[in-house]
N, C-alpha and C positions, 0 to 999 in steps of 0.2 A: 291465642292467636289462629290464624287460618289452617286449616287442613289441608292436605293436597287431595282435594275433591272438588268438583264443578260447582257443589253447593256449600262452598265455604263461607264463613261469616267475616264481611269485609272489616279491615281496620278503621275503626270510627272511635270518637271520643268515649260513645259507650261502650263498646268492646273492652277498651283499656280500664274503663271505669269496672266492669265486669271482672275484669283479671285482678285489677288491685285489690277488689274485695274478696275474692278467692285466695288471694295471695296473703290476706290478713287473717284468713280463718286458718291456712295452713299454718302460718307462723305462731298463732295463737295455739292453737293443737300441739304442735311441737313444743313451744316452751314449756306447756304444763306435763310432758311425758315422764320427766323424773319424780313428780308426784302421784302417777298413776300407778306406779309398781311393775310396770311394763320392763321386760329385762332390756338395759340400757345398749348392750354391745349391739343387739339386733337393731334397734332405731341407728344407732350411730353406723354399722355396717350399711344400712339400707340408705342413709342420708349419703354416703361416698359414692355409692353405686348409683343413686338418683342424680347427683352432679355429674357423674360420668355418662348417663344417659341422656341427659339435657345437652351436655356438651356434643354428643355425637347427633341428637336432634337437630342441635344448630346446623350442623353440616348436611344432612340428608333432607331434614323437613324444611328446611327453607332454603338451602342452596342446591338441593336436587343431588346430592355426591353420595352416593353408598360407597362407604368405608368397610372393609371386612379386616382392618389391621388397628382398629383403635386400641385394642388392647397392649399393643407395643407403647403407647403413650402413658398408659395406666403404670404396668411394669416397670418403664424405664426410672420414671418420677419415684416408684417404690424403692427399686434398687440402690437410687442416687441417694436418696433421703435417708435411707436404711444405712449406706455405709458412711455418710456425712455424720449421722448422730453416733453411730458405734465406733467407728475407727478414727475420725477425725475429731470427733467430740464438741462437733458445733452444737449450738441452741437451738431448741425447736423451729423457733423462726427463721433461722438460716437454714435448717435443714429442709423446711419447706421451700424456700425459697431456691435451694440447689437443685430439689427434685423438680420444680414447675420450670425452671432453666433450662435443664436438661431436656425435658419434654418439649419446650417450646423451639430449641435448637432441632432436636429430632425432626419437629413438625416443618420446620424452614426446610432443610434437608430433604426428607421424603417427598414433601409438598412439591419442591421444585421438580422432582422427578415424575409424580404421579398425577399432577395437574395436566400434564402436557396431552391426556387422554381422557376420554369421557366414557360415560355408562359402565358397561361390564369389563371394561378394559381397564378404566380406573379402580374397580373395584377388585380385578385380580392383581393389578401392581401393589397395591396396600396390602393385599393377603400375603404376596410374595415377600415385600419389605418386611412384614411382621413375622413369617416363617423365618427369615434370614437373622433378626434380631433375636429370636428365640433360640436359634442354635449358637449364636455368638454368646447369649448370657448363660448357655449351658456350659461352655467351655473356659469362657474367664474365669480367671482365678477369685475376684472381689465378689462375683455373686455365689460363691460356693454351690455350684453346680444344682444338683437335685436335691440338696438339703436347704438352699436357700440361706438368709441373714436371719438369725435368729436372736431372740432376746434384745430386740434394740429397745435401748432406754427413751422413755418419754420425756423427762427432764422439765424443765420448770419455763413455761413461755413467757419471754420478755424477761425472765428471771423473778417473776411473781407468780404465776398461774401453775401449780403444780398438777401437772397432767395424768400423774399417777392417781389422781383423785375421779372417780368416774363420772361423778358429777359436772365436775369441773371440764373434764375432757370432752363430756356430751355437749356441754354449751359452746366448747370452742370449735368442735366440728359442725355444730349448728351454724355457728357464726360463719363459718368457711362455706358451708351450703348456701347459706341465705346470700353471702357475698356473690358467689358465682351464680348463683340463679338471678339474682337482679341485673348482674353483667349481661347475662344471655339475653333476659328480659328488655332491657335498655337498647342492646343491639338490635334486635329484631324490630324493634318499633322505631327505630332511627331511618335516616335515609339511606344507610349502608344496607340495613337489612330491607328496606323495601327494592332496592336494586338486586339483592341476592333472590327475593322472590321472584322478581321479573326474569331474572336468568334461569331458574327452576322452570317457569311457565313457559317463556319462549326465548331461548339463548339467540337465535339468529335475529329476533327483533330488537334485542337488548344491544346486541352488536351494532345493528343498524341506526340505533339512537346514540350512537357514540361512546357507549361504556366499554371499557377495557375489562371484559369479562374474566379473562383469565387471574388477573391481577385481583377482582373482588375473590374469586372461588380460592385463589393461595389465600388471602386474608382470612377467608371464613375457615378454611383448614387449619392455619395457623393457631387461630383463637381456640378453635373446637380443640386441637391437639393440647394447647398449652392448659386449658381447663379441664381436660381429662387427666393430664400430668398432675394437676391441682389437687384432684380428688384422689389419685396415687398416693400422695405426699401425706393427703390426711388419715386415708388407709393405714398407713404405717403405724400410726401412735394408736390406733384401734386394736390391729391384729398383732403389734408387735414382731411382725415377720414381713420379709419380701421374699416371695417365692416365685418358680417358673408358672404355676398356676394363674399367675397375675398376667402372664405374656403370651401363653398359648393361644391358640386358634378358636377353642372352644369358650374362651372369655369374650373374645370378640363377637363370637354367636351370640352368646348370652346379652352381649349390650343389644343386639339387633333385637331380640327375642323383648328385652325391655320396651323397647323405645314402641314395637308395633304392637304389644298387648295393651299399653297405657294409651297411645293415640299417636301417630306419625302427624309431626307439624302442628301438635297442639303444646301449650305452656306446660301445663300440669300432667298430660299423659305420660311422659317419661318417668317422672316421680311415682306416680301411682303403680306402673308397671314394674319399677325397680322394687318397690315396697312388696308387690305380690310374689315377686320372682324371688327374692331374698328371704320372704316369709315361707316359702314351699321349702328352699334348701335349709332355714332353719328349724323349723317345725315338723318337717317330714323327714328329717335324717335318718331315723328310725327305719325308712324302708330302703336304705340301701341306695344300689342303684336305681330303684323303682323311681326315684325322685323324678331322673332325667325323663322318664315314662311320663310322670305326672305334668310335669312341665311342657313336654311335646303336647301333651293330652289337652293343657291350657291354652297353648298356642292356635292348636286347629280349632277347638271352640271358638277363641275369639276371631280368627279369621272366617269362619263361617256365620258366626251370629254376630260380631262386632265388626263390621268392615273398616269403620274408622277407628277403631279401638275403643277401650272403654270410655275413656273422657271424650274421643271425639263423639261417639255415639250420644253420649249424655249432653253433650254442646249442640250437636244437631236437632235433638228433640226440644231442647230448651230455648233454641234459638238464642244461644249466648255465647260468648267467646270464653273458652276456658283453654 
């Protein structure tokens, strides 16, 4: 889709055709992962973060709203899903619904507060709300504080699919990612998405055309938060734990980094950015705290070299919509 630049590629049937071809290639590549010998945990974790980054990109890349608090949706869904699975004994499908529903409710509440402000004020409000949730989760009993919820059972999805099987779990996570990705894709190519982009480019003009911009931004915020929560619920089955690390500010910063590295306002940029950042964490873990330095270096190089992000630059040079 269009990047947030003056020379962005307009939405045309050819652009959508390009994106569908890219989607087919991406899907085919992900489907054969279990046959390649690649560590499945890495790919599943990357898919969860890719969906999270795509949800964040929907808000900032197409709505122009920078949130520094998206980790609260990821962490809230993780805690609720983990508690529902381990303590309440709910099956996986209901655990996912519980976590996603909790994230959606949180998005409605925080959205009604944050959407009243714009620009840096909106970003600071989301940051403050996220920090508030962090300290609440640090104190309330059901999250188990710094220990988190450990040993979350994976169970059988719909009573049929044994999620303890890594291959089955991988395809379930992949199906969840593709569902969320297609929902976002449909949203940004709908009349609602076109209005969002109009608000991003020139909100006063959108208001003059009769659009109630606050309602559109609130809906985008709720949808983004809900999908971020869906990613958090899926992540619980991969990691089998829910911890404070998913709620802290550093996680929100990581989400921003994934989106910017891949390409802000592009369809596939957040996916590529998520895989790159998760790969640095996974395969450079032996460097300890230096991983943060390496990630910072990657970000600086991308900002200086790829102004539009990796996918954004590729799409610009190929004159294709990605």
